[in-house]
C-alpha positions in Angstrom: 59.3 -72.7 85.0 58.0 -76.0 83.4 55.7 -78.4 85.1 56.7 -82.1 85.6 54.2 -83.0 82.9 55.9 -80.5 80.5 59.3 -82.2 81.3 57.8 -85.7 80.6 56.4 -84.4 77.3 59.8 -83.0 76.3 61.4 -86.3 77.2 58.9 -88.3 75.1 59.5 -85.8 72.2 63.3 -86.3 72.4 62.8 -90.1 72.3 60.3 -89.8 69.4 62.5 -87.4 67.4 65.5 -89.7 67.8 67.6 -87.2 69.6 68.2 -89.3 72.7 71.9 -89.8 71.9 72.5 -86.1 71.0 73.3 -84.8 74.5 76.4 -82.9 73.5 74.6 -81.1 70.7 71.6 -80.3 72.9 73.9 -78.8 75.5 75.7 -76.8 72.8 76.1 -73.1 73.7 75.4 -73.7 77.4 78.0 -72.5 79.7 80.7 -75.3 79.8 81.1 -75.1 83.5 77.4 -75.5 84.1 77.1 -78.3 81.6 80.0 -80.2 83.1 78.3 -79.9 86.5 75.2 -81.7 85.4 75.1 -85.1 87.1 75.6 -88.2 84.9 72.9 -90.8 84.8 74.7 -93.5 82.7 72.1 -94.2 80.1 70.9 -91.7 77.5 67.1 -91.9 78.4 67.4 -91.1 82.1 70.2 -88.6 81.3 67.9 -86.4 79.2 65.3 -86.5 82.0 67.8 -85.7 84.6 69.3 -82.8 82.5 65.8 -81.4 81.9 64.9 -81.5 85.6 68.2 -79.8 86.6 68.0 -77.1 84.0 64.3 -76.4 84.9 65.3 -75.5 88.4 68.4 -73.4 87.4 66.8 -70.3 85.9 69.3 -67.7 84.7 73.1 -68.0 85.1 75.3 -65.1 86.1 76.1 -64.3 82.5 72.4 -63.9 81.8 72.0 -67.1 79.9 69.3 -69.6 80.6 70.4 -73.2 80.1 66.9 -74.6 79.6 66.1 -72.0 77.0 69.3 -72.7 75.1 68.7 -76.5 75.2 65.1 -76.0 73.9 66.3 -73.7 71.1 68.8 -76.4 70.1 66.1 -79.1 70.2 63.9 -76.8 68.0 66.7 -76.5 65.5 67.6 -80.2 65.5 64.0 -81.3 65.0 62.9 -78.5 62.6 61.5 -80.9 60.0 59.8 -83.2 62.6 56.4 -82.8 64.3 58.1 -83.0 67.7 59.5 -79.5 67.0 56.1 -78.1 68.1 56.6 -79.5 71.6 60.0 -77.9 71.9 58.7 -74.6 70.6 55.8 -74.5 73.0 58.1 -75.3 76.0 60.6 -72.6 74.8 57.8 -70.1 74.7 56.8 -71.0 78.2 60.4 -70.7 79.5 60.8 -67.3 77.8 57.5 -66.1 79.2 58.6 -67.1 82.7 61.9 -65.3 82.3 60.3 -62.1 81.0 60.3 -59.2 83.4 57.2 -58.9 85.5 54.8 -56.3 84.4 55.0 -53.1 86.3 53.2 -53.1 89.6 49.9 -51.4 89.5 49.5 -48.6 91.9 46.1 -48.8 93.7 44.2 -45.6 93.5 41.8 -44.4 96.1 38.9 -46.4 94.6 40.8 -49.6 93.9 40.3 -52.7 96.1 43.1 -53.5 98.5 44.9 -56.8 97.8 44.3 -58.2 101.3 40.6 -57.7 100.9 40.7 -59.3 97.4 42.4 -62.4 99.1 39.5 -62.6 101.5 36.9 -62.3 98.7 38.7 -65.0 96.6 38.8 -67.3 99.6 35.0 -67.0 100.0 34.1 -67.2 96.3 36.6 -69.9 95.3 36.7 -72.1 98.3 38.6 -75.1 96.9 42.1 -74.9 95.5 40.7 -76.6 92.3 38.2 -73.7 92.0 41.1 -71.2 92.1 42.9 -73.2 89.4 39.9 -73.3 87.2 39.2 -69.6 87.7 42.8 -68.7 86.7 42.7 -71.2 83.7 39.5 -69.5 82.4 40.3 -65.9 83.1 44.1 -65.5 83.6 45.7 -68.2 81.5 49.2 -66.7 81.6 49.1 -66.8 85.4 47.7 -70.4 85.4 50.5 -71.5 83.1 53.0 -70.4 85.8 51.4 -72.6 88.5 53.5 -75.7 89.3 52.7 -79.1 90.8 52.6 -78.8 94.6 52.3 -75.0 94.6 50.2 -74.0 97.6 47.2 -71.7 97.4 49.0 -68.7 99.0 51.7 -68.8 96.4 49.1 -69.1 93.6 47.3 -66.1 95.0 50.5 -64.1 95.3 51.3 -64.9 91.7 47.8 -63.8 90.6 48.1 -60.5 92.5 51.6 -59.9 91.1 50.6 -60.5 87.5 47.2 -58.7 87.5 45.4 -56.0 89.5 43.0 -56.4 92.3 40.4 -54.6 90.2 40.9 -57.1 87.4 40.5 -60.0 89.7 37.3 -58.6 91.2 35.9 -57.9 87.7 36.6 -61.5 86.6 35.1 -62.9 89.8 31.9 -60.9 89.1 31.7 -62.6 85.7 32.6 -66.0 87.2 30.1 -66.1 90.1 28.1 -62.8 90.4 25.9 -64.2 93.2 28.8 -65.2 95.5 30.6 -61.9 94.9 27.5 -60.0 95.8 27.1 -62.1 98.9 30.7 -61.4 100.1 31.3 -58.0 98.6 31.3 -56.5 102.1 34.8 -58.0 102.5 36.3 -55.6 99.9 38.1 -52.6 101.2 39.0 -49.7 98.9 42.3 -48.0 99.3 
């Protein structure tokens, strides 16, 4: 859901907002069994960081609630009059976007590029992993925002294909580097 940089930014905002000792209030509304199962760190500073990391990997509970979303909503409320609230609001928006249902799968028509061939084209046009990151940042920001530290190229490409269409990817590639796409366009197979 959130990157480690996001988690560190939240931790800094909690410290700055003076909410470091408000663990009970920040966990308010989160399933009691889940909250009780969070490991204890001893000191408030490390505790908040540990809680954030644990909730970030949890996702949705059986009852449909998302602990990290509830925690962030509590932080937004508790810091409403402070500038740090913006940090909590941005993180909450990211978490809610990540939890939103995936858009419907696009059915490839007879003239649409096949996903496997788009993978081959992307591999030739965007040779380095950093090129793929920059391409997604520039053309598919919502996909880029879902990349996490350590995510491999195959997973990034899967996410890109899940969240967009092969035709959209090819169109943006043509804008990004028309010469390279023209040079490797023979890799595209229509299905």
